[in-house]
All heavy atoms as a GROMACS GRO file, in nm:
protein
  585
    1MET      N    1   0.517   0.028  -0.815
    1MET     CA    2   0.600   0.066  -0.927
    1MET      C    3   0.522   0.059  -1.057
    1MET      O    4   0.546   0.135  -1.149
    1MET     CB    5   0.722  -0.026  -0.931
    1MET     CG    6   0.820   0.008  -1.039
    1MET     SD    7   0.891   0.169  -1.009
    1MET     CE    8   0.997   0.184  -1.146
    2GLY      N    9   0.426  -0.030  -1.067
    2GLY     CA   10   0.348  -0.045  -1.189
    2GLY      C   11   0.266   0.079  -1.220
    2GLY      O   12   0.253   0.118  -1.337
    3ALA      N   13   0.209   0.142  -1.117
    3ALA     CA   14   0.128   0.261  -1.140
    3ALA      C   15   0.213   0.377  -1.193
    3ALA      O   16   0.168   0.454  -1.277
    3ALA     CB   17   0.058   0.302  -1.011
    4VAL      N   18   0.336   0.386  -1.147
    4VAL     CA   19   0.425   0.493  -1.194
    4VAL      C   20   0.458   0.473  -1.340
    4VAL      O   21   0.458   0.567  -1.420
    4VAL     CB   22   0.553   0.499  -1.108
    4VAL    CG1   23   0.652   0.598  -1.166
    4VAL    CG2   24   0.519   0.535  -0.965
    5SER      N   25   0.486   0.349  -1.380
    5SER     CA   26   0.518   0.324  -1.519
    5SER      C   27   0.397   0.346  -1.609
    5SER      O   28   0.411   0.395  -1.722
    5SER     CB   29   0.573   0.182  -1.537
    5SER     OG   30   0.478   0.087  -1.496
    6ILE      N   31   0.278   0.316  -1.563
    6ILE     CA   32   0.157   0.342  -1.641
    6ILE      C   33   0.137   0.492  -1.655
    6ILE      O   34   0.105   0.542  -1.763
    6ILE     CB   35   0.035   0.275  -1.576
    6ILE    CG1   36   0.047   0.123  -1.589
    6ILE    CG2   37  -0.094   0.323  -1.640
    6ILE    CD1   38  -0.054   0.046  -1.510
    7ALA      N   39   0.155   0.567  -1.547
    7ALA     CA   40   0.141   0.713  -1.554
    7ALA      C   41   0.245   0.772  -1.647
    7ALA      O   42   0.217   0.866  -1.722
    7ALA     CB   43   0.154   0.774  -1.414
    8PHE      N   44   0.366   0.716  -1.645
    8PHE     CA   45   0.471   0.766  -1.735
    8PHE      C   46   0.436   0.739  -1.881
    8PHE      O   47   0.469   0.815  -1.970
    8PHE     CB   48   0.606   0.702  -1.700
    8PHE     CG   49   0.719   0.758  -1.781
    8PHE    CD1   50   0.767   0.885  -1.755
    8PHE    CD2   51   0.774   0.685  -1.885
    8PHE    CE1   52   0.871   0.938  -1.830
    8PHE    CE2   53   0.878   0.737  -1.961
    8PHE     CZ   54   0.926   0.863  -1.934
    9TYR      N   55   0.366   0.630  -1.907
    9TYR     CA   56   0.323   0.597  -2.043
    9TYR      C   57   0.206   0.685  -2.086
    9TYR      O   58   0.203   0.736  -2.198
    9TYR     CB   59   0.285   0.449  -2.049
    9TYR     CG   60   0.227   0.407  -2.182
    9TYR    CD1   61   0.309   0.382  -2.290
    9TYR    CD2   62   0.090   0.394  -2.197
    9TYR    CE1   63   0.256   0.345  -2.411
    9TYR    CE2   64   0.036   0.355  -2.318
    9TYR     CZ   65   0.120   0.332  -2.425
    9TYR     OH   66   0.066   0.295  -2.545
   10TYR      N   67   0.107   0.702  -2.003
   10TYR     CA   68  -0.012   0.777  -2.040
   10TYR      C   69   0.011   0.928  -2.044
   10TYR      O   70  -0.059   0.999  -2.114
   10TYR     CB   71  -0.129   0.745  -1.946
   10TYR     CG   72  -0.202   0.620  -1.984
   10TYR    CD1   73  -0.206   0.511  -1.899
   10TYR    CD2   74  -0.267   0.609  -2.106
   10TYR    CE1   75  -0.272   0.395  -1.933
   10TYR    CE2   76  -0.334   0.494  -2.142
   10TYR     CZ   77  -0.336   0.387  -2.055
   10TYR     OH   78  -0.402   0.273  -2.091
   11GLY      N   79   0.106   0.978  -1.969
   11GLY     CA   80   0.136   1.121  -1.971
   11GLY      C   81   0.176   1.169  -2.110
   11GLY      O   82   0.112   1.259  -2.166
   12PRO      N   83   0.280   1.112  -2.171
   12PRO     CA   84   0.316   1.152  -2.307
   12PRO      C   85   0.207   1.123  -2.410
   12PRO      O   86   0.195   1.192  -2.510
   12PRO     CB   87   0.442   1.069  -2.338
   12PRO     CG   88   0.499   1.037  -2.206
   12PRO     CD   89   0.382   1.024  -2.112
   13THR      N   90   0.124   1.021  -2.384
   13THR     CA   91   0.014   0.991  -2.475
   13THR      C   92  -0.086   1.107  -2.479
   13THR      O   93  -0.140   1.141  -2.584
   13THR     CB   94  -0.056   0.861  -2.435
   13THR    OG1   95   0.041   0.757  -2.432
   13THR    CG2   96  -0.166   0.826  -2.530
   14GLY      N   97  -0.112   1.170  -2.365
   14GLY     CA   98  -0.200   1.286  -2.361
   14GLY      C   99  -0.145   1.402  -2.442
   14GLY      O  100  -0.219   1.468  -2.517
   15PHE      N  101  -0.015   1.427  -2.430
   15PHE     CA  102   0.047   1.533  -2.510
   15PHE      C  103   0.041   1.499  -2.659
   15PHE      O  104   0.015   1.585  -2.743
   15PHE     CB  105   0.193   1.554  -2.468
   15PHE     CG  106   0.207   1.606  -2.329
   15PHE    CD1  107   0.285   1.539  -2.237
   15PHE    CD2  108   0.145   1.723  -2.289
   15PHE    CE1  109   0.300   1.587  -2.108
   15PHE    CE2  110   0.158   1.772  -2.161
   15PHE     CZ  111   0.236   1.703  -2.070
   16ALA      N  112   0.067   1.372  -2.693
   16ALA     CA  113   0.064   1.330  -2.833
   16ALA      C  114  -0.076   1.344  -2.892
   16ALA      O  115  -0.092   1.383  -3.008
   16ALA     CB  116   0.114   1.186  -2.845
   17CYS      N  117  -0.177   1.313  -2.812
   17CYS     CA  118  -0.316   1.326  -2.859
   17CYS      C  119  -0.349   1.472  -2.890
   17CYS      O  120  -0.405   1.503  -2.995
   17CYS     CB  121  -0.410   1.271  -2.754
   17CYS     SG  122  -0.584   1.278  -2.799
   18ALA      N  123  -0.314   1.560  -2.799
   18ALA     CA  124  -0.340   1.704  -2.822
   18ALA      C  125  -0.262   1.753  -2.945
   18ALA      O  126  -0.314   1.832  -3.024
   18ALA     CB  127  -0.302   1.784  -2.699
   19TRP      N  128  -0.140   1.706  -2.962
   19TRP     CA  129  -0.060   1.746  -3.079
   19TRP      C  130  -0.119   1.691  -3.208
   19TRP      O  131  -0.125   1.759  -3.310
   19TRP     CB  132   0.085   1.699  -3.061
   19TRP     CG  133   0.174   1.741  -3.173
   19TRP    CD1  134   0.217   1.666  -3.276
   19TRP    CD2  135   0.229   1.871  -3.192
   19TRP    NE1  136   0.296   1.738  -3.359
   19TRP    CE2  137   0.306   1.866  -3.310
   19TRP    CE3  138   0.223   1.991  -3.121
   19TRP    CZ2  139   0.376   1.975  -3.359
   19TRP    CZ3  140   0.292   2.100  -3.171
   19TRP    CH2  141   0.366   2.092  -3.287
   20PHE      N  142  -0.163   1.566  -3.205
   20PHE     CA  143  -0.218   1.502  -3.324
   20PHE      C  144  -0.344   1.574  -3.373
   20PHE      O  145  -0.363   1.592  -3.494
   20PHE     CB  146  -0.249   1.355  -3.295
   20PHE     CG  147  -0.302   1.279  -3.413
   20PHE    CD1  148  -0.216   1.232  -3.511
   20PHE    CD2  149  -0.437   1.254  -3.426
   20PHE    CE1  150  -0.264   1.162  -3.620
   20PHE    CE2  151  -0.487   1.185  -3.535
   20PHE     CZ  152  -0.400   1.138  -3.633
   21TYR      N  153  -0.430   1.613  -3.282
   21TYR     CA  154  -0.557   1.678  -3.318
   21TYR      C  155  -0.549   1.830  -3.321
   21TYR      O  156  -0.651   1.897  -3.327
   21TYR     CB  157  -0.668   1.635  -3.221
   21TYR     CG  158  -0.708   1.491  -3.237
   21TYR    CD1  159  -0.679   1.397  -3.140
   21TYR    CD2  160  -0.775   1.449  -3.352
   21TYR    CE1  161  -0.716   1.264  -3.155
   21TYR    CE2  162  -0.813   1.317  -3.368
   21TYR     CZ  163  -0.783   1.226  -3.270
   21TYR     OH  164  -0.820   1.095  -3.285
   22ARG      N  165  -0.431   1.887  -3.320
   22ARG     CA  166  -0.416   2.032  -3.311
   22ARG      C  167  -0.481   2.107  -3.427
   22ARG      O  168  -0.522   2.222  -3.411
   22ARG     CB  169  -0.269   2.070  -3.299
   22ARG     CG  170  -0.188   2.048  -3.424
   22ARG     CD  171  -0.039   2.072  -3.399
   22ARG     NE  172   0.040   2.056  -3.518
   22ARG     CZ  173   0.082   1.942  -3.568
   22ARG    NH1  174   0.051   1.829  -3.506
   22ARG    NH2  175   0.154   1.938  -3.678
   23HIS      N  176  -0.497   2.045  -3.544
   23HIS     CA  177  -0.557   2.113  -3.658
   23HIS      C  178  -0.708   2.091  -3.667
   23HIS      O  179  -0.780   2.177  -3.718
   23HIS     CB  180  -0.492   2.066  -3.788
   23HIS     CG  181  -0.346   2.098  -3.796
   23HIS    ND1  182  -0.297   2.226  -3.799
   23HIS    CD2  183  -0.237   2.017  -3.800
   23HIS    CE1  184  -0.166   2.224  -3.806
   23HIS    NE2  185  -0.126   2.097  -3.805
   24THR      N  186  -0.756   1.978  -3.617
   24THR     CA  187  -0.898   1.945  -3.633
   24THR      C  188  -0.982   1.974  -3.509
   24THR      O  189  -1.104   1.971  -3.518
   24THR     CB  190  -0.914   1.795  -3.668
   24THR    OG1  191  -0.861   1.716  -3.562
   24THR    CG2  192  -0.844   1.764  -3.798
   25MET      N  193  -0.920   2.004  -3.397
   25MET     CA  194  -0.998   2.019  -3.274
   25MET      C  195  -1.073   2.152  -3.266
   25MET      O  196  -1.154   2.173  -3.178
   25MET     CB  197  -0.910   2.002  -3.150
   25MET     CG  198  -0.813   2.112  -3.125
   25MET     SD  199  -0.724   2.079  -2.972
   25MET     CE  200  -0.594   2.195  -2.984
   26TRP      N  201  -1.050   2.243  -3.358
   26TRP     CA  202  -1.111   2.375  -3.352
   26TRP      C  203  -1.248   2.381  -3.418
   26TRP      O  204  -1.308   2.488  -3.426
   26TRP     CB  205  -1.017   2.478  -3.414
   26TRP     CG  206  -0.883   2.474  -3.350
   26TRP    CD1  207  -0.768   2.424  -3.403
   26TRP    CD2  208  -0.849   2.518  -3.218
   26TRP    NE1  209  -0.665   2.434  -3.314
   26TRP    CE2  210  -0.712   2.492  -3.198
   26TRP    CE3  211  -0.920   2.577  -3.114
   26TRP    CZ2  212  -0.645   2.523  -3.080
   26TRP    CZ3  213  -0.854   2.607  -2.997
   26TRP    CH2  214  -0.719   2.581  -2.980
   27ALA      N  215  -1.301   2.270  -3.466
   27ALA     CA  216  -1.428   2.269  -3.537
   27ALA      C  217  -1.546   2.299  -3.445
   27ALA      O  218  -1.635   2.376  -3.480
   27ALA     CB  219  -1.449   2.133  -3.606
   28LYS      N  220  -1.548   2.239  -3.328
   28LYS     CA  221  -1.658   2.257  -3.233
   28LYS      C  222  -1.601   2.272  -3.092
   28LYS      O  223  -1.494   2.220  -3.063
   28LYS     CB  224  -1.751   2.134  -3.235
   28LYS     CG  225  -1.823   2.113  -3.366
   28LYS     CD  226  -1.915   1.993  -3.358
   28LYS     CE  227  -1.837   1.873  -3.407
   28LYS     NZ  228  -1.914   1.752  -3.420
   29PRO      N  229  -1.673   2.340  -3.005
   29PRO     CA  230  -1.625   2.352  -2.866
   29PRO      C  231  -1.604   2.217  -2.798
   29PRO      O  232  -1.511   2.199  -2.720
   29PRO     CB  233  -1.735   2.433  -2.796
   29PRO     CG  234  -1.799   2.510  -2.905
   29PRO     CD  235  -1.791   2.423  -3.027
   30ARG      N  236  -1.690   2.120  -2.828
   30ARG     CA  237  -1.673   1.988  -2.769
   30ARG      C  238  -1.542   1.924  -2.815
   30ARG      O  239  -1.475   1.856  -2.737
   30ARG     CB  240  -1.791   1.898  -2.808
   30ARG     CG  241  -1.784   1.762  -2.743
   30ARG     CD  242  -1.904   1.676  -2.784
   30ARG     NE  243  -1.911   1.555  -2.707
   30ARG     CZ  244  -1.842   1.444  -2.733
   30ARG    NH1  245  -1.759   1.442  -2.834
   30ARG    NH2  246  -1.856   1.338  -2.658
   31ASP      N  247  -1.505   1.946  -2.940
   31ASP     CA  248  -1.379   1.891  -2.991
   31ASP      C  249  -1.259   1.955  -2.922
   31ASP      O  250  -1.160   1.886  -2.895
   31ASP     CB  251  -1.368   1.911  -3.142
   31ASP     CG  252  -1.467   1.827  -3.220
   31ASP    OD1  253  -1.521   1.730  -3.162
   31ASP    OD2  254  -1.490   1.857  -3.338
   32ILE      N  255  -1.267   2.083  -2.894
   32ILE     CA  256  -1.158   2.150  -2.822
   32ILE      C  257  -1.138   2.084  -2.686
   32ILE      O  258  -1.026   2.055  -2.645
   32ILE     CB  259  -1.186   2.301  -2.805
   32ILE    CG1  260  -1.188   2.370  -2.940
   32ILE    CG2  261  -1.084   2.366  -2.713
   32ILE    CD1  262  -1.238   2.514  -2.936
   33LEU      N  263  -1.249   2.056  -2.621
   33LEU     CA  264  -1.242   1.994  -2.488
   33LEU      C  265  -1.193   1.850  -2.495
   33LEU      O  266  -1.100   1.812  -2.423
   33LEU     CB  267  -1.382   2.000  -2.424
   33LEU     CG  268  -1.392   1.952  -2.281
   33LEU    CD1  269  -1.319   2.048  -2.189
   33LEU    CD2  270  -1.538   1.942  -2.241
   34MET      N  271  -1.252   1.770  -2.583
   34MET     CA  272  -1.225   1.626  -2.586
   34MET      C  273  -1.096   1.589  -2.658
   34MET      O  274  -1.034   1.489  -2.626
   34MET     CB  275  -1.343   1.552  -2.652
   34MET     CG  276  -1.474   1.570  -2.578
   34MET     SD  277  -1.470   1.512  -2.410
   34MET     CE  278  -1.473   1.338  -2.434
   35GLN      N  279  -1.056   1.669  -2.757
   35GLN     CA  280  -0.936   1.636  -2.834
   35GLN      C  281  -0.815   1.717  -2.792
   35GLN      O  282  -0.702   1.679  -2.824
   35GLN     CB  283  -0.961   1.659  -2.983
   35GLN     CG  284  -1.065   1.568  -3.042
   35GLN     CD  285  -1.094   1.599  -3.187
   35GLN    OE1  286  -1.035   1.689  -3.247
   35GLN    NE2  287  -1.186   1.525  -3.244
   36GLY      N  288  -0.837   1.825  -2.722
   36GLY     CA  289  -0.725   1.910  -2.686
   36GLY      C  290  -0.704   1.929  -2.537
   36GLY      O  291  -0.602   1.890  -2.481
   37LEU      N  292  -0.804   1.988  -2.473
   37LEU     CA  293  -0.787   2.029  -2.334
   37LEU      C  294  -0.776   1.911  -2.236
   37LEU      O  295  -0.684   1.906  -2.154
   37LEU     CB  296  -0.902   2.121  -2.292
   37LEU     CG  297  -0.888   2.189  -2.158
   37LEU    CD1  298  -0.763   2.276  -2.157
   37LEU    CD2  299  -1.010   2.272  -2.126
   38ILE      N  300  -0.866   1.816  -2.246
   38ILE     CA  301  -0.864   1.704  -2.152
   38ILE      C  302  -0.738   1.618  -2.167
   38ILE      O  303  -0.673   1.587  -2.067
   38ILE     CB  304  -0.994   1.620  -2.162
   38ILE    CG1  305  -1.110   1.702  -2.107
   38ILE    CG2  306  -0.980   1.488  -2.088
   38ILE    CD1  307  -1.245   1.636  -2.119
   39PRO      N  308  -0.699   1.579  -2.290
   39PRO     CA  309  -0.573   1.503  -2.301
   39PRO      C  310  -0.451   1.582  -2.254
   39PRO      O  311  -0.362   1.527  -2.190
   39PRO     CB  312  -0.563   1.472  -2.451
   39PRO     CG  313  -0.701   1.481  -2.502
   39PRO     CD  314  -0.768   1.585  -2.420
   40LEU      N  315  -0.448   1.712  -2.284
   40LEU     CA  316  -0.335   1.794  -2.241
   40LEU      C  317  -0.328   1.803  -2.089
   40LEU      O  318  -0.221   1.784  -2.029
   40LEU     CB  319  -0.345   1.933  -2.302
   40LEU     CG  320  -0.228   2.026  -2.278
   40LEU    CD1  321  -0.102   1.970  -2.344
   40LEU    CD2  322  -0.259   2.163  -2.334
   41LEU      N  323  -0.441   1.828  -2.025
   41LEU     CA  324  -0.444   1.833  -1.878
   41LEU      C  325  -0.409   1.697  -1.817
   41LEU      O  326  -0.340   1.689  -1.715
   41LEU     CB  327  -0.580   1.880  -1.829
   41LEU     CG  328  -0.610   2.028  -1.851
   41LEU    CD1  329  -0.753   2.059  -1.808
   41LEU    CD2  330  -0.512   2.114  -1.777
   42GLY      N  331  -0.457   1.590  -1.880
   42GLY     CA  332  -0.424   1.456  -1.832
   42GLY      C  333  -0.274   1.430  -1.838
   42GLY      O  334  -0.216   1.374  -1.745
   43GLY      N  335  -0.210   1.471  -1.946
   43GLY     CA  336  -0.066   1.456  -1.958
   43GLY      C  337   0.010   1.535  -1.853
   43GLY      O  338   0.106   1.486  -1.794
   44ILE      N  339  -0.036   1.656  -1.828
   44ILE     CA  340   0.029   1.741  -1.727
   44ILE      C  341   0.015   1.679  -1.589
   44ILE      O  342   0.112   1.668  -1.514
   44ILE     CB  343  -0.030   1.883  -1.730
   44ILE    CG1  344   0.013   1.954  -1.859
   44ILE    CG2  345   0.012   1.962  -1.608
   44ILE    CD1  346  -0.059   2.086  -1.883
   45ILE      N  347  -0.105   1.635  -1.557
   45ILE     CA  348  -0.129   1.578  -1.424
   45ILE      C  349  -0.052   1.448  -1.405
   45ILE      O  350   0.010   1.424  -1.300
   45ILE     CB  351  -0.280   1.557  -1.402
   45ILE    CG1  352  -0.349   1.693  -1.388
   45ILE    CG2  353  -0.306   1.471  -1.279
   45ILE    CD1  354  -0.500   1.686  -1.392
   46LEU      N  355  -0.053   1.362  -1.507
   46LEU     CA  356   0.014   1.232  -1.493
   46LEU      C  357   0.165   1.246  -1.484
   46LEU      O  358   0.232   1.160  -1.426
   46LEU     CB  359  -0.024   1.141  -1.609
   46LEU     CG  360  -0.165   1.084  -1.599
   46LEU    CD1  361  -0.202   1.012  -1.728
   46LEU    CD2  362  -0.177   0.989  -1.482
   47LEU      N  363   0.223   1.350  -1.542
   47LEU     CA  364   0.368   1.369  -1.530
   47LEU      C  365   0.405   1.449  -1.408
   47LEU      O  366   0.523   1.476  -1.386
   47LEU     CB  367   0.422   1.436  -1.656
   47LEU     CG  368   0.419   1.349  -1.782
   47LEU    CD1  369   0.472   1.423  -1.902
   47LEU    CD2  370   0.499   1.224  -1.761
   48GLY      N  371   0.309   1.491  -1.329
   48GLY     CA  372   0.340   1.562  -1.206
   48GLY      C  373   0.370   1.710  -1.224
   48GLY      O  374   0.402   1.779  -1.128
   49ILE      N  375   0.362   1.760  -1.346
   49ILE     CA  376   0.393   1.900  -1.370
   49ILE      C  377   0.292   1.989  -1.297
   49ILE      O  378   0.330   2.092  -1.241
   49ILE     CB  379   0.395   1.930  -1.521
   49ILE    CG1  380   0.507   1.850  -1.587
   49ILE    CG2  381   0.412   2.077  -1.548
   49ILE    CD1  382   0.504   1.853  -1.738
   50GLY      N  383   0.168   1.948  -1.296
   50GLY     CA  384   0.067   2.026  -1.226
   50GLY      C  385   0.094   2.035  -1.077
   50GLY      O  386   0.080   2.140  -1.015
   51SER      N  387   0.136   1.925  -1.019
   51SER     CA  388   0.168   1.923  -0.876
   51SER      C  389   0.289   2.011  -0.845
   51SER      O  390   0.291   2.082  -0.744
   51SER     CB  391   0.196   1.780  -0.830
   51SER     OG  392   0.083   1.701  -0.848
   52LEU      N  393   0.390   2.004  -0.930
   52LEU     CA  394   0.508   2.089  -0.910
   52LEU      C  395   0.473   2.237  -0.921
   52LEU      O  396   0.520   2.319  -0.842
   52LEU     CB  397   0.616   2.052  -1.011
   52LEU     CG  398   0.683   1.917  -0.991
   52LEU    CD1  399   0.776   1.888  -1.107
   52LEU    CD2  400   0.758   1.914  -0.860
   53ALA      N  401   0.390   2.272  -1.019
   53ALA     CA  402   0.351   2.412  -1.036
   53ALA      C  403   0.268   2.459  -0.916
   53ALA      O  404   0.290   2.570  -0.865
   53ALA     CB  405   0.272   2.429  -1.165
   54LEU      N  406   0.177   2.376  -0.868
   54LEU     CA  407   0.097   2.413  -0.752
   54LEU      C  408   0.187   2.431  -0.629
   54LEU      O  409   0.171   2.527  -0.553
   54LEU     CB  410  -0.009   2.307  -0.724
   54LEU     CG  411  -0.094   2.329  -0.599
   54LEU    CD1  412  -0.175   2.457  -0.612
   54LEU    CD2  413  -0.184   2.210  -0.574
   55GLY      N  414   0.284   2.341  -0.611
   55GLY     CA  415   0.377   2.354  -0.499
   55GLY      C  416   0.458   2.481  -0.506
   55GLY      O  417   0.482   2.548  -0.404
   56ALA      N  418   0.503   2.519  -0.626
   56ALA     CA  419   0.580   2.642  -0.642
   56ALA      C  420   0.495   2.765  -0.607
   56ALA      O  421   0.542   2.856  -0.538
   56ALA     CB  422   0.634   2.653  -0.784
   57VAL      N  423   0.370   2.765  -0.652
   57VAL     CA  424   0.282   2.878  -0.621
   57VAL      C  425   0.257   2.886  -0.471
   57VAL      O  426   0.261   2.995  -0.412
   57VAL     CB  427   0.148   2.864  -0.698
   57VAL    CG1  428   0.044   2.963  -0.646
   57VAL    CG2  429   0.171   2.883  -0.847
   58LEU      N  430   0.232   2.772  -0.407
   58LEU     CA  431   0.209   2.772  -0.263
   58LEU      C  432   0.333   2.817  -0.185
   58LEU      O  433   0.321   2.887  -0.083
   58LEU     CB  434   0.164   2.634  -0.215
   58LEU     CG  435   0.025   2.590  -0.263
   58LEU    CD1  436  -0.003   2.447  -0.221
   58LEU    CD2  437  -0.082   2.684  -0.210
   59MET      N  438   0.451   2.780  -0.231
   59MET     CA  439   0.575   2.826  -0.165
   59MET      C  440   0.590   2.978  -0.176
   59MET      O  441   0.630   3.044  -0.080
   59MET     CB  442   0.696   2.757  -0.226
   59MET     CG  443   0.714   2.614  -0.180
   59MET     SD  444   0.858   2.535  -0.253
   59MET     CE  445   0.989   2.638  -0.195
   60ILE      N  446   0.558   3.034  -0.292
   60ILE     CA  447   0.568   3.179  -0.311
   60ILE      C  448   0.468   3.250  -0.220
   60ILE      O  449   0.501   3.350  -0.156
   60ILE     CB  450   0.546   3.215  -0.459
   60ILE    CG1  451   0.664   3.166  -0.541
   60ILE    CG2  452   0.526   3.366  -0.477
   60ILE    CD1  453   0.643   3.171  -0.691
   61VAL      N  454   0.346   3.197  -0.214
   61VAL     CA  455   0.244   3.258  -0.126
   61VAL      C  456   0.289   3.251   0.019
   61VAL      O  457   0.278   3.350   0.093
   61VAL     CB  458   0.108   3.187  -0.146
   61VAL    CG1  459   0.009   3.227  -0.038
   61VAL    CG2  460   0.052   3.217  -0.284
   62TRP      N  461   0.342   3.138   0.062
   62TRP     CA  462   0.386   3.125   0.201
   62TRP      C  463   0.505   3.214   0.230
   62TRP      O  464   0.519   3.265   0.341
   62TRP     CB  465   0.417   2.980   0.234
   62TRP     CG  466   0.433   2.959   0.382
   62TRP    CD1  467   0.547   2.931   0.448
   62TRP    CD2  468   0.332   2.970   0.481
   62TRP    NE1  469   0.523   2.922   0.582
   62TRP    CE2  470   0.392   2.947   0.606
   62TRP    CE3  471   0.196   2.997   0.477
   62TRP    CZ2  472   0.320   2.949   0.724
   62TRP    CZ3  473   0.125   2.999   0.596
   62TRP    CH2  474   0.187   2.976   0.718
   63GLU      N  475   0.593   3.235   0.132
   63GLU     CA  476   0.707   3.326   0.148
   63GLU      C  477   0.658   3.469   0.173
   63GLU      O  478   0.716   3.541   0.254
   63GLU     CB  479   0.797   3.322   0.024
   63GLU     CG  480   0.910   3.421   0.024
   63GLU     CD  481   1.017   3.394   0.130
   63GLU    OE1  482   1.032   3.279   0.173
   63GLU    OE2  483   1.085   3.490   0.169
   64VAL      N  484   0.551   3.508   0.107
   64VAL     CA  485   0.495   3.642   0.127
   64VAL      C  486   0.429   3.651   0.264
   64VAL      O  487   0.444   3.750   0.336
   64VAL     CB  488   0.393   3.675   0.016
   64VAL    CG1  489   0.316   3.802   0.047
   64VAL    CG2  490   0.464   3.687  -0.119
   65ILE      N  491   0.357   3.547   0.305
   65ILE     CA  492   0.287   3.548   0.433
   65ILE      C  493   0.383   3.536   0.551
   65ILE      O  494   0.370   3.606   0.650
   65ILE     CB  495   0.183   3.432   0.438
   65ILE    CG1  496   0.073   3.457   0.336
   65ILE    CG2  497   0.124   3.417   0.577
   65ILE    CD1  498  -0.022   3.341   0.320
   66ASN      N  499   0.482   3.446   0.541
   66ASN     CA  500   0.571   3.418   0.653
   66ASN      C  501   0.716   3.409   0.601
   66ASN      O  502   0.768   3.299   0.579
   66ASN     CB  503   0.529   3.287   0.720
   66ASN     CG  504   0.608   3.257   0.844
   66ASN    OD1  505   0.688   3.339   0.890
   66ASN    ND2  506   0.588   3.139   0.900
   67PRO      N  507   0.784   3.521   0.582
   67PRO     CA  508   0.918   3.520   0.523
   67PRO      C  509   1.023   3.445   0.605
   67PRO      O  510   1.122   3.397   0.550
   67PRO     CB  511   0.955   3.667   0.511
   67PRO     CG  512   0.838   3.746   0.551
   67PRO     CD  513   0.736   3.654   0.609
   68GLU      N  514   1.004   3.433   0.735
   68GLU     CA  515   1.102   3.365   0.820
   68GLU      C  516   1.106   3.214   0.794
   68GLU      O  517   1.206   3.149   0.824
   68GLU     CB  518   1.072   3.390   0.968
   68GLU     CG  519   1.100   3.531   1.012
   68GLU     CD  520   1.076   3.547   1.162
   68GLU    OE1  521   1.027   3.451   1.226
   68GLU    OE2  522   1.105   3.654   1.215
   69HIS      N  523   1.000   3.159   0.741
   69HIS     CA  524   0.992   3.014   0.724
   69HIS      C  525   1.105   2.959   0.638
   69HIS      O  526   1.164   2.856   0.668
   69HIS     CB  527   0.857   2.975   0.664
   69HIS     CG  528   0.839   2.828   0.648
   69HIS    ND1  529   0.806   2.745   0.752
   69HIS    CD2  530   0.852   2.748   0.540
   69HIS    CE1  531   0.798   2.621   0.710
   69HIS    NE2  532   0.825   2.619   0.580
   70PHE      N  533   1.139   3.026   0.529
   70PHE     CA  534   1.242   2.977   0.438
   70PHE      C  535   1.380   3.041   0.461
   70PHE      O  536   1.472   3.014   0.387
   70PHE     CB  537   1.200   3.002   0.292
   70PHE     CG  538   1.078   2.924   0.252
   70PHE    CD1  539   0.956   2.986   0.236
   70PHE    CD2  540   1.086   2.786   0.231
   70PHE    CE1  541   0.845   2.913   0.198
   70PHE    CE2  542   0.977   2.714   0.195
   70PHE     CZ  543   0.854   2.776   0.178
   71SER      N  544   1.393   3.122   0.564
   71SER     CA  545   1.520   3.189   0.589
   71SER      C  546   1.614   3.109   0.680
   71SER      O  547   1.728   3.147   0.697
   71SER     CB  548   1.496   3.327   0.649
   71SER     OG  549   1.442   3.314   0.780
   72GLY      N  550   1.566   3.002   0.737
   72GLY     CA  551   1.650   2.921   0.824
   72GLY      C  552   1.651   2.968   0.969
   72GLY      O  553   1.725   2.917   1.051
   73VAL      N  554   1.569   3.065   1.003
   73VAL     CA  555   1.560   3.117   1.139
   73VAL      C  556   1.486   3.014   1.224
   73VAL      O  557   1.380   2.964   1.186
   73VAL     CB  558   1.485   3.252   1.142
   73VAL    CG1  559   1.464   3.299   1.285
   73VAL    CG2  560   1.559   3.355   1.062
   74THR      N  561   1.544   2.980   1.338
   74THR     CA  562   1.479   2.890   1.431
   74THR      C  563   1.444   2.966   1.560
   74THR      O  564   1.510   3.062   1.596
   74THR     CB  565   1.568   2.770   1.466
   74THR    OG1  566   1.689   2.818   1.523
   74THR    CG2  567   1.598   2.688   1.342
   75HIS      N  568   1.339   2.921   1.624
   75HIS     CA  569   1.296   2.984   1.748
   75HIS      C  570   1.313   2.884   1.861
   75HIS      O  571   1.266   2.772   1.855
   75HIS     CB  572   1.149   3.027   1.738
   75HIS     CG  573   1.124   3.124   1.627
   75HIS    ND1  574   1.155   3.256   1.639
   75HIS    CD2  575   1.074   3.108   1.502
   75HIS    CE1  576   1.122   3.319   1.527
   75HIS    NE2  577   1.072   3.230   1.442
   76ASP      N  578   1.380   2.928   1.965
   76ASP     CA  579   1.403   2.842   2.082
   76ASP      C  580   1.292   2.853   2.181
   76ASP      O  581   1.229   2.946   2.204
   76ASP     CB  582   1.535   2.876   2.149
   76ASP     CG  583   1.652   2.844   2.058
   76ASP    OD1  584   1.637   2.752   1.975
   76ASP    OD2  585   1.755   2.910   2.069
   0.00000   0.00000   0.00000
């Protein structure tokens, strides 16, 4: 349970960091990465949004490949 609460705390912190530096991070490419992109991606990953998005994409791909899987059809 402790790891979940830490992830819940650090997730919004990543978003807050990217928001805080939104005006100054455009000075150098390294600043874009360190002040914007990495904290934003960290926040997304720690809140599970990235995992949910990946799961949704994989479900859509599998629906195209094997439409019977999600239709409830069973094979005896």
